[in-house]
Structures are given as structure tokens and as C-alpha cells.
C-alpha positions in Angstrom: -18.9 -7.7 -10.1 -18.2 -4.0 -10.9 -16.1 -3.4 -13.5 -13.8 -1.4 -11.1 -12.8 -4.1 -9.6 -12.9 -6.6 -12.6 -10.3 -4.4 -14.5 -8.3 -3.6 -11.0 -7.8 -7.6 -10.5 -6.7 -7.2 -14.2 -3.9 -4.8 -13.5 -2.5 -5.9 -10.3 -2.0 -9.7 -11.8 0.5 -8.1 -14.5 3.7 -7.8 -12.4 5.5 -4.1 -12.6 7.6 -3.4 -10.5 9.3 -0.4 -11.2 10.2 0.6 -14.3 7.5 -1.2 -15.9 7.2 -2.3 -19.2 4.9 -4.6 -21.6 2.5 -7.4 -20.0 0.8 -4.2 -17.7 1.2 -2.1 -20.7 -0.9 -4.6 -22.9 -3.8 -5.4 -20.3 -4.2 -1.3 -20.6 -4.5 -0.9 -23.9 -7.1 -3.4 -24.4 -8.9 -1.7 -22.0 -9.0 1.5 -23.5 -9.4 0.8 -26.6 -12.6 -0.8 -27.1 -14.1 2.8 -25.3 -12.6 4.4 -28.4 -8.9 5.9 -27.1 -5.9 6.4 -29.6 -3.5 4.3 -27.6 0.3 5.6 -28.3 3.1 4.1 -26.3 6.8 3.9 -26.7 10.1 3.3 -24.6 12.9 4.9 -23.6 15.8 5.3 -21.3 18.6 2.8 -20.6 19.7 1.5 -17.3 20.0 2.5 -14.5 17.3 4.5 -14.9 15.7 3.0 -17.1 14.3 1.2 -19.7 10.6 2.9 -19.0 7.6 1.9 -20.9 5.0 4.8 -21.3 1.0 5.4 -23.1 -0.8 8.2 -23.8 -4.1 8.0 -25.0 -7.1 10.1 -26.0 -10.3 10.6 -27.4 -12.1 13.1 -29.1 -11.3 15.6 -30.9 -13.1 19.3 -29.9 -14.5 20.3 -26.8 -12.6 21.1 -22.8 -10.1 18.3 -22.6 -9.7 17.1 -19.2 -6.9 14.4 -18.4 -5.6 11.7 -16.0 -2.9 10.7 -15.0 -1.2 7.9 -13.0 1.0 5.0 -13.0 1.6 1.1 -13.6 4.4 0.7 -11.6 4.5 -0.6 -8.4 7.4 -0.7 -5.5 8.8 -4.3 -4.9 6.2 -6.3 -2.8 9.0 -7.6 0.0 8.7 -10.8 2.0 5.7 -11.9 3.9 2.7 -11.4 2.6 -0.3 -14.0 2.9 -0.6 -14.5 -0.9 1.1 -14.3 -4.1 1.1 -10.0 -4.2 1.0 -10.0 -7.8 -2.4 -13.1 -7.6 -5.1 -10.5 -7.1 -7.5 -12.3 -4.2 -10.6 -10.9 -2.8 -10.7 -11.8 1.1 -13.9 -10.1 2.9 -14.6 -6.3 1.5 -11.2 -6.2 0.7 -9.4 -6.7 -2.8 -5.6 -7.6 -1.9 -2.7 -6.8 -4.6 0.6 -5.0 -4.7 -0.9 -2.6 -6.3 -4.6 -2.7 -5.6 -4.1 1.1 -3.7 -0.9 2.6 -5.1 -1.9 3.0 -8.0 -3.8 0.0 -9.9 -7.4 0.5 -8.5 -7.9 4.2 -9.2 -6.9 3.4 -12.9 -9.2 0.4 -12.9 -12.1 3.4 -11.3 -11.3 6.0 -13.7 -11.6 3.6 -16.8 -14.5 1.8 -15.2 -16.2 5.4 -14.8 -15.5 5.7 -18.5 -18.8 3.9 -19.4 -20.9 6.3 -18.0 -19.3 9.4 -20.2 -20.8 10.3 -23.4 -18.1 9.9 -26.7 -18.5 13.2 -27.8 -18.4 15.0 -24.2 -15.1 16.8 -25.1 -11.6 15.3 -25.1 -10.0 13.0 -22.1 -7.0 11.6 -22.2 -4.8 9.2 -19.9 -1.0 10.0 -18.9 0.3 6.5 -17.6 3.8 6.2 -16.5 5.9 3.1 -16.2 8.0 4.9 -13.6 6.9 7.0 -10.9 8.0 5.1 -8.1 11.6 5.3 -9.3 13.6 8.1 -10.5 10.8 9.3 -13.0 13.9 10.4 -15.3 12.0 8.6 -18.4 8.5 8.6 -16.9 6.2 11.6 -17.1 8.6 14.0 -18.3 8.9 12.4 -21.3 4.6 11.8 -21.6 4.9 15.5 -21.5 7.6 16.2 -24.4 5.1 13.8 -26.6 2.2 16.0 -26.2 3.8 19.0 -26.4 5.3 17.7 -29.7 1.7 17.1 -30.7 0.1 20.3 -29.6 -2.0 19.0 -27.0 -2.4 20.6 -23.7 -5.1 19.5 -21.6 -7.4 22.3 -19.4 -7.6 20.3 -16.0 -5.8 17.1 -15.0 -6.7 14.7 -12.5 -3.5 12.8 -10.5 -5.0 9.4 -8.8 -2.7 9.4 -6.3 -3.9 7.8 -2.9 -4.7 10.9 -0.9 -7.4 10.0 1.2 -6.7 8.9 4.9 -9.5 7.6 7.3 -12.6 7.5 4.7 -12.5 8.0 1.0 -12.7 11.2 -0.3 -11.5 13.3 3.3 -8.5 14.5 1.4 -7.8 16.0 -1.6 -3.9 16.9 -2.3 -4.0 20.2 -4.3 0.0 21.1 -4.2 3.3 19.1 -2.9 6.2 20.8 -1.7 9.3 20.3 -3.3 12.4 17.9 -2.4 16.6 18.2 -3.4 18.7 15.5 -2.3 22.3 16.7 -2.0 25.2 14.9 -1.2 28.0 16.4 0.6 31.9 16.1 0.5 34.7 17.0 2.3 38.8 15.4 1.1 41.1 15.3 3.4 44.3 13.8 4.1 45.1 10.5 5.6 47.1 10.1 8.3 48.5 8.1 11.1 46.6 9.4 14.2 49.6 10.0 16.7 50.7 12.4 14.0 47.5 14.4 13.1 49.8 17.9 11.9 51.0 15.4 9.5 47.0 14.8 7.9 44.2 16.4 7.5 40.6 15.7 8.9 37.6 15.9 6.9 35.6 14.5 9.8 35.9 17.7 11.9 35.1 19.5 8.5 32.0 17.4 8.0 30.5 18.0 11.2 31.2 22.0 11.3 28.9 21.6 8.2 26.4 19.8 9.5 26.1 21.7 12.7 25.6 24.8 10.8 23.1 23.2 8.3 21.6 21.9 11.1 20.8 25.6 13.0 18.9 26.8 9.6 15.4 27.4 9.8 14.5 27.8 6.3 11.1 29.1 7.4 7.8 28.9 9.2 5.2 27.8 6.6 2.6 29.2 5.2 -1.3 29.4 4.5 -0.9 26.2 2.1 2.4 24.3 3.4 3.6 23.5 6.4 7.3 24.5 7.5 10.2 23.2 4.6 13.1 20.6 6.3 16.4 19.4 6.6 17.1 16.3 7.1 20.2 14.1 7.5 19.8 10.7 5.8 23.1 9.3 5.5 26.8 10.0 7.3 29.9 8.2 5.5 33.4 7.8 6.2 34.0 3.9 5.6 37.3 4.0 7.9 37.8 0.3 9.3 41.5 1.0 10.9 41.0 2.7 14.7 44.5 4.5 14.0 44.0 6.2 10.4 43.0 9.5 9.9 40.3 8.9 6.9 40.9 11.2 3.4 37.4 11.4 2.9 33.8 11.9 4.8 30.7 12.4 3.1 26.9 13.3 4.2 23.5 13.2 2.6 20.5 15.3 3.0 17.1 15.5 1.7 15.4 19.5 1.9 11.3 19.4 1.6 10.5 22.8 0.4 7.6 24.9 0.1 6.3 27.8 -2.2 8.7 29.8 -0.3 11.9 28.1 -2.1 13.1 27.1 -5.1 15.4 23.9 -5.5 17.9 25.8 -7.3 18.2 28.6 -4.3 18.4 26.0 -1.6 21.7 24.3 -3.3 23.6 27.4 -3.6 22.5 27.6 0.3 24.2 24.9 1.3 26.8 24.5 -1.2 28.0 28.2 0.0 28.2 26.7 3.6 29.8 23.4 2.3 32.6 25.9 1.0 33.2 27.4 4.1 34.9 24.8 5.3 36.3 23.1 1.9 33.3 20.8 1.2 31.5 20.5 -2.1 28.1 19.5 -3.0 26.4 17.5 -5.8 22.4 17.7 -5.8 19.6 16.1 -7.2 16.4 18.3 -7.5 13.7 16.0 -7.5 10.8 18.4 -8.3 9.5 22.0 -7.1 7.1 22.7 -5.1 3.4 23.8 -7.2 0.2 24.8 -5.6 -3.1 24.8 -7.7 -5.3 27.6 -5.9 -8.5 26.6 -4.8 -11.3 27.3 -6.9 -13.0 25.9 -10.0 -11.1 22.9 -10.3 -10.8 21.7 -6.0 -14.4 22.9 -6.2 -15.8 20.5 -9.3 -14.0 17.6 -6.9 -15.3 18.4 -3.6 -18.7 18.6 -4.8 -18.3 15.1 -6.6 -17.6 13.6 -3.3 -20.0 15.4 -1.3 -22.2 14.5 -3.6 -21.2 10.3 -3.3 -20.0 10.1 0.1 -21.3 13.2 1.9 -18.1 14.3 3.0 -16.6 17.9 3.3 -13.2 17.2 1.7 -10.1 18.9 3.3 -7.8 20.4 0.7 -4.2 19.6 1.5 -0.2 19.9 -0.1 0.8 17.2 2.8 3.1 14.3 2.2 5.8 13.3 0.0 5.8 13.6 -3.9 4.1 12.8 -7.2 4.2 13.3 -10.5 1.8 16.5 -10.3 5.0 18.0 -9.8 5.4 17.7 -13.3 2.3 17.8 -14.7 1.4 21.5 -12.9 3.7 23.2 -15.6 0.7 22.3 -18.5 -2.6 23.3 -16.2 -4.6 23.0 -13.2 -3.7 19.6 -11.1 -5.0 18.4 -8.5 -4.9 14.7 -6.6 -7.5 12.5 -5.4 -7.5 8.7 -4.9 -7.9 5.6 -2.5 -7.5 5.8 1.1 -3.6 5.4 1.1 -3.3 3.3 4.5 -1.8 0.4 3.3 0.7 1.3 0.2 3.7 0.4 0.0 3.3 -2.3 3.1 2.7 -6.2 2.9 -0.9 -7.3 2.2 -1.8 -4.1 0.7 -5.7 -3.8 -0.1 -8.4 -1.6 -1.0 -12.3 -1.9 -0.1 -14.6 -3.2 -3.1 -16.6 -0.9 -1.5 -14.4 2.2 -2.3 -13.1 1.2 -5.5 -17.0 1.1 -6.7 -17.4 4.6 -5.4 -14.0 6.2 -6.7 -15.1 5.3 -9.8 -19.0 7.0 -9.6 -17.1 10.1 -8.7 -14.5 9.8 -11.2 -17.7 9.6 -13.7 -18.8 13.1 -11.9 -16.0 14.8 -12.0 -14.9 14.0 -15.6 -18.5 15.3 -16.5 -18.2 18.4 -14.7 -14.4 19.4 -15.7 -15.7 18.8 -19.0 -18.9 21.3 -19.1 -16.3 23.8 -17.6 
């Protein structure tokens, strides 16, 4: 059995619901040390966003520096699996288990690819967090702080997220939209519905705010990004009485935005609208948009994909966010990994042939990236 498959089975067998710590990092460390990597592990944070374990491994001390980034944490498996989600099982041509696609399979493929890379070819590092699927408060950003303290800066960084759609290699991500969540609150005055002059209904004000926000067209998209969009995701009053005007009303919204905007700019926009109607806004910017312009790095990846699969890959910025939004501050970043059809689903599974082929592609990418 190919090494990538064996390593994937080992990682899947370690339960690691986000935030991940412990056993799964032990397993990865045991894979990397025999390959000559110095492995640094550390845990940060407290509940509710922590504790989170992270791992930074590095090999080599001269030449170009190529980094691979990923995460060992997985989303909860849910009920209804055909087998145990943390007992890897091969059925037919597929390897089943939580994390097979997102993204223990990718990490296994990269580690297996290292067998084909000379130790003196350059500097290789792995940036692996236990908190990508969660709030990401103490995850990749913490590793980046450690790297800054050690004056470690990669030349290129590959994020192994599952980017392929129909066939392995048909899509890579050269950028991502930004994400910001906001909570809009309006205070009123509770009172009897028969005496509205003695109360102040916050629902009326909140609906006015929502209507004005809903009418906004942020942009029409551009060459590399789809249009930014605002979506309301919750509306809460919590009033159980039919004859009481409530004291407060709240709405939650999420904005996915392209590189024509910044998170702070959008928070200011929504806050100004809410303020006109007596509302207030709390916001959490999950990440800013980024774009790695097509060029050297995307060409390296596209060439490796073409050589191993015959596929002409598509450059895309579609989909949700990933930790590439943080890593883009270090160096050019591109995402490429397995097919995403079963990620986060029941009976998550990866084709064994894809794991093997991905490892071969990763080997070609790594060699080319180190040559420069």
C-alpha cells in the first residue's frame, strides 16, 4: 500500500475534533522526525477558543524555503456513518474516515512526497494547526508569531485545502474573499401593545436598518473575484408574549467581500446605517481578502498537475475562507488539494488513487519551488 494511504489511515485514526490536541500531533511528529525535521509543538489559549495545539516543523538551513500549511482538526462527524468515523476503512477504491479529504489526506500525501526530496535541496517547513475549523484564534496566527520570533520567512507557501472539484487538479485557489460577521442590536422600551405611546418598539427600527442594508450593492465583482454579498443569518427578539412590545431586537449578518473592500470599511458602513436608526454594531473580521497574482507559483503548480494528470487547472478565488488568509501576509500563497465533494459530510472519503497521485504532484511542486 502506498505510504500516503498508510499515513492518512494513521492520522484519521486519531480523533481530533476542533480544537485538536495530543494524539494526532504525536502521530505527525513521529512521521516527520525520521525525515530529519526539527519539530516544535506548543499549546495556546483557554476556553472557549482554546486550548489549541500547533506544530511547526522545519528541515534544512540554506537555499529557498518552501512551506506547506494545513490543519489536523476536523469538524464533528455527526450521526449516521456507515462505520466509525475515526476508524479508517478501505471499501473498494475509497478510504473512509473523518478528515480523509479535509485535510488529513493532504497532509499524509505531502509527508509521503518528502521521501522523494533530497535533504539538501533547500528548506522545507510544515505549518500545522489544530484550530482551522474553529474560531482560529490560537491557530495559524500563533504559529506565524513563533516564526516571526525565529525570523523564519518562507519564499512560497502551499496550503493543502481540498480545492479540486470534479477531478484531482481541476482547480487551485490563488485567493479568497474576506469575511466579516456583525451583530446589530436595537434597544427600545418595553410596554403594552395597547399603549404604544408609552413604549418604544425596537423591531420597527431594526427592520428599517435591515431594509437599508439589504438594498446595498457593494460591487459587481472584478477580474478574479465574484461580487461581494451581504447575507442576514439570524433575527432574534425572544418575545414570548403576544401583548408586549419588546425591549430589544437583534440581527446577525455575514459579508463575504472581495479585494475592493476591507473589513473595517464594511464595519463602518453598517455601523453608520444602524446608527441612523438608533442601533449599534459589534463585529468580528475573520479575514481580509487576498490574491496571489498568477505567475511563478501558480505556474509551478499548474505544470505539476498537467504533468501528472494531463489536466489544465483553473485558477479560482471561489469558496469560503481558509488559513491562507493569514499566511498571505508572509509570502505568495496558493491552495491545492483533494476533491472537496465529501468534505464535512457523512462518510467522508477519498479515492486511494487521488491520494497517491496528489503525493506525486506535491513532490513535483516541492522540487520546482525549491529550485526557484
